[in-house]
N, C-alpha and C positions, 0 to 999 in steps of 0.2 A: 537533522531535519527539525524544523520549527513546529512546535505544538500548535494545533488549531482546534480550539474547543467547539467549533461549529461542525467538525467532521466526526465520524465514528471513533470511539476511544476504547481502550482497554488498559489494564494496569501493565506496568513494566514486566510483571511476572506472567502476563497473558490471561489474567482473569477478566471475564466480561464486565464492562462498566457502562453506565449510562449517566450522562450529565443531566441533572434535573433542575439546576439553576446556575446562573452565572452572575447573580445580583446580590449575593451576600455581602454585607459590609465588612471591611477589615482587610487583613493581609491574605486571607484565604476566601476569595469571592466565589469560587466554583464549588458547587455541592454535587456529589456524584453518588450513585447507587452502585455498589460493588457486589458481585456474586462470587462468593468464595466456594470453590469446588468441594471443600471438606464440610461445609455447613449447610443446613437446610434453610437458613434465613439469610437475607441480604443485609449488608452493612452500609451505613451512610457516612461518608467522609467529606471533609472540605479540603480544598487545594488552592495553591497560588494560581495566578493567571497563567503561569508557565506549566501548570499541571503537576506541580511538586507537592508531595505530601508534607515533607519538611522543606522549609525554604532554604536550608543551608547544606543539604546533602541529598544524593540520589538514594532512592528507596524502591523496593519492589512494588509498593503501592502507588508510586507515581503514575499519573495518567500519560499515556502516549497514544498517538493516532494509530488506528488499525491500518496496517500496510494496505495500500490500494492494490487490487488485483488487475492485471492487464491481460488481454488476449490479443495477439497480433498474428498475422499471416505473413510468412516469409517465403518469397519466391527465390529459389536457388537457380542461378543461371551460369552459363559458361560462354565466353567469347570464342570465336573461331580459333583464336590464338591459344586457347586452353586456360586462360586466366578466368577464375571464377569470381562471381559477385552475387550480392543479394539485394533485394528490395523489400521493404517492410510496409505492410498495409494494415489498416484498421478494421477491415472486414474481408471475409473470404471473397465476396463479390468484387471488391476493389482489386484484390490479388488476381482474380481471374480476368478482370478487364484490363489489367496492365498491358500496355503495348511493349512487347519485347523489342529492344533496339535491333536495328539491322546488324547482322554479324554476330548475334547472340542467340543462344538456345536455352529454353526453359528446361531445367533438369527435373524440378519438382516443386511442390508447395507444401509447407509444413505449418501447422498451428503451434504457436509458442505461448504458453501461459506462465506468468511470473508475477511476483509481488514487487512493489516499488522498493528499491534498495537491495534486491536479491542479486547475489553474485554466486554462481556455481563454479566449482573448480573442476 
């Protein structure tokens, strides 16, 4: 996933971060305020345009985008033949308003919440 400094960020280790400037001169133009859970004060660090603390290696202090959370409604359906299928909708109202095709039956509707890039086994 590509780093986007205009979206919410955190450190690679999951610490809260806030970009306070993207205009610093030099190889580390991004300046961010980092909240370390073990400390009472915040720290200020500078980063490359890619969100790297060090330009040559990955680090726990690197900035990454906070995974976006999604909520979708899934209609579970079954054809008369027994074959099952789903439709995915952006709101509960769209799921309710979905016209079930002829020869199909709505089994149920479920709300699914997930983060971008999340894969459960």
